[in-house]
C-alpha positions in Angstrom: -9.1 -1.2 20.7 -8.7 -4.0 18.1 -10.6 -6.6 16.4 -10.3 -10.0 18.5 -8.6 -11.5 15.2 -6.4 -8.3 14.0 -3.4 -10.0 15.7 -3.0 -12.4 14.1 -3.2 -10.2 10.6 -0.8 -7.8 12.3 1.4 -10.8 12.4 0.3 -11.7 9.2 1.0 -8.5 8.3 4.4 -8.4 9.7 5.2 -12.0 8.3 5.0 -10.9 4.7 6.6 -7.5 5.5 9.7 -9.8 6.3 9.7 -12.2 3.9 9.1 -9.8 1.0 12.1 -7.2 2.4 14.5 -10.5 2.6 13.1 -12.7 0.0 13.1 -9.7 -2.7 16.5 -8.5 -2.8 18.1 -12.3 -3.3 15.1 -12.3 -6.3 16.6 -9.2 -7.7 19.4 -8.8 -9.9 22.5 -6.3 -9.0 21.4 -3.6 -11.8 18.7 -1.9 -10.6 16.4 -1.3 -7.3 14.9 1.9 -6.5 13.7 3.2 -3.5 10.3 5.8 -3.6 8.4 7.8 -2.1 4.7 8.9 -2.3 3.7 12.3 -2.7 -0.1 11.9 -2.9 -0.2 9.8 0.6 2.6 13.1 2.0 0.1 15.6 1.3 -2.7 13.6 3.3 0.0 13.6 6.0 1.1 9.6 5.5 4.5 8.9 6.0 5.4 6.0 3.2 8.0 4.3 1.6 8.8 2.0 -1.3 11.0 0.2 -2.8 12.0 -1.6 -6.0 13.6 -4.7 -7.4 14.7 -5.9 -10.8 13.4 -9.2 -11.5 14.3 -9.1 -15.1 14.3 -6.8 -18.1 10.3 -6.6 -18.2 9.5 -7.5 -14.1 10.2 -5.9 -11.6 9.1 -6.1 -7.6 7.5 -3.4 -6.0 6.9 -3.0 -2.3 5.3 -0.1 0.0 4.3 0.7 2.8 2.7 3.4 4.8 1.8 4.8 7.7 -1.1 7.0 9.5 -1.8 9.4 12.6 -3.3 11.9 12.8 -5.4 13.7 15.7 -5.9 17.6 15.3 -9.5 19.1 15.7 -12.4 17.0 14.9 -9.9 14.8 12.9 -9.1 11.4 14.3 -7.5 8.9 11.7 -4.9 5.9 12.5 -3.8 3.6 10.1 -1.2 1.0 8.3 -0.4 -0.4 5.0 1.8 -2.6 3.1 1.2 -3.1 -0.6 3.3 -5.6 -2.6 2.8 -5.9 -6.9 4.7 -7.5 -9.5 4.8 -5.2 -12.6 5.5 -6.2 -16.4 7.0 -2.8 -18.0 6.1 -2.9 -22.0 9.5 -0.9 -22.4 13.0 -3.4 -23.0 14.4 -0.5 -20.0 12.6 -1.3 -16.8 11.4 1.3 -14.5 10.5 3.3 -17.6 7.4 4.1 -19.6 4.3 1.9 -19.1 3.4 -1.0 -16.9 0.8 -3.0 -15.2 0.7 -4.5 -12.1 -0.6 -7.8 -9.8 -1.1 -5.8 -6.4 -2.3 -7.0 -2.8 -2.8 -4.7 0.1 -2.7 -5.3 3.8 -4.3 -2.6 6.4 -5.2 -1.4 9.6 -7.1 1.1 10.2 -9.5 3.7 12.9 -11.0 5.9 11.9 -13.8 8.3 12.3 -16.3 9.2 8.9 -19.5 11.1 9.1 -19.6 11.0 13.3 -19.4 7.1 12.7 -16.3 5.3 14.0 -14.8 2.4 12.0 -12.3 0.1 13.5 -11.2 -3.3 11.8 -8.7 -4.3 8.4 -8.9 -5.6 5.3 -7.1 -7.2 2.4 -7.0 -7.9 -0.9 -5.8 -6.9 -4.7 -6.0 -5.5 -7.6 -4.7 -4.6 -10.6 -2.8 -1.4 -11.3 -1.5 0.6 -14.4 1.4 3.3 -14.4 4.0 5.5 -15.9 7.3 5.9 -15.2 9.2 9.6 -16.7 12.8 9.3 -16.5 13.8 12.8 -15.6 18.0 12.0 -14.9 19.8 8.4 -15.0 19.3 8.1 -11.0 15.5 10.0 -10.7 12.0 9.0 -12.4 8.9 10.1 -11.1 6.0 7.8 -11.5 2.5 8.6 -11.8 0.5 5.4 -10.6 -3.4 3.4 -10.1 -5.1 0.8 -9.6 -8.9 -0.7 -8.5 -9.4 -4.2 -7.1 -11.4 -5.7 -4.5 -10.8 -6.5 -0.5 -12.5 -7.7 2.4 -12.8 -5.4 5.1 -13.5 -7.0 8.6 -14.2 -4.3 10.8 -16.8 -2.4 14.0 -18.5 0.6 13.2 -20.8 2.1 14.8 -22.5 6.3 15.5 -20.1 8.3 19.0 -23.3 8.1 20.9 -24.3 4.2 20.9 -21.6 1.8 22.5 -19.1 0.4 21.0 -19.8 -3.6 19.4 -18.4 -6.4 21.3 -17.2 -7.9 18.2 -17.2 -7.3 14.5 -19.9 -6.2 12.5 -19.2 -5.8 8.8 -17.4 -8.4 7.0 -18.0 -7.4 3.5 -16.8 -7.3 0.7 -16.2 -4.0 -1.6 -14.0 -2.7 -4.4 -11.6 -0.5 -3.3 -8.8 1.9 -4.6 -5.6 -0.2 -4.8 -3.4 2.3 -5.3 -3.1 6.1 -6.4 0.2 7.6 -6.3 2.8 10.3 -8.1 6.2 9.0 -7.3 9.8 10.4 -6.6 12.3 6.9 -7.5 15.9 7.5 -6.6 18.0 4.3 -8.6 20.5 3.0 -6.2 22.6 1.2 -9.1 
């Protein structure tokens, strides 16, 4: 069961992903394209992948997507998220050293927490900070953290009561936009 407006939300998620994946390589210079995966998400049984494209010496565009589907014992969770991000690198070598970013987030979720079911979606954005440790010519290890605000639109109810017909939680709230330890491979 999804929210009545989530069909539009899913279409926007798909459209944003398609635009980002289509346009990003066109904007990027041929010198640096990186593929990455976040080890913290894998530890939470959430497969994920990302790509980062160099725009110029100090600016890159990062796009990540994650999906989760766990139904084991008392854990029942499903979710999908996309996080586009523009990063400013302080070093003259992009994708190495310190960076600040402006990230967006779009997420569709369905989970149980403390006996309460939550089905909904959120969108928002925030600021990120990170550092990329260069391990070799092609490999890096990236640590990232970020916080921001998101608008949640969800149905939330206790398991003992019937499911509501429409969203009963519509609010802006502070969220962690990003947290990660990512392995990065430079393609070129």
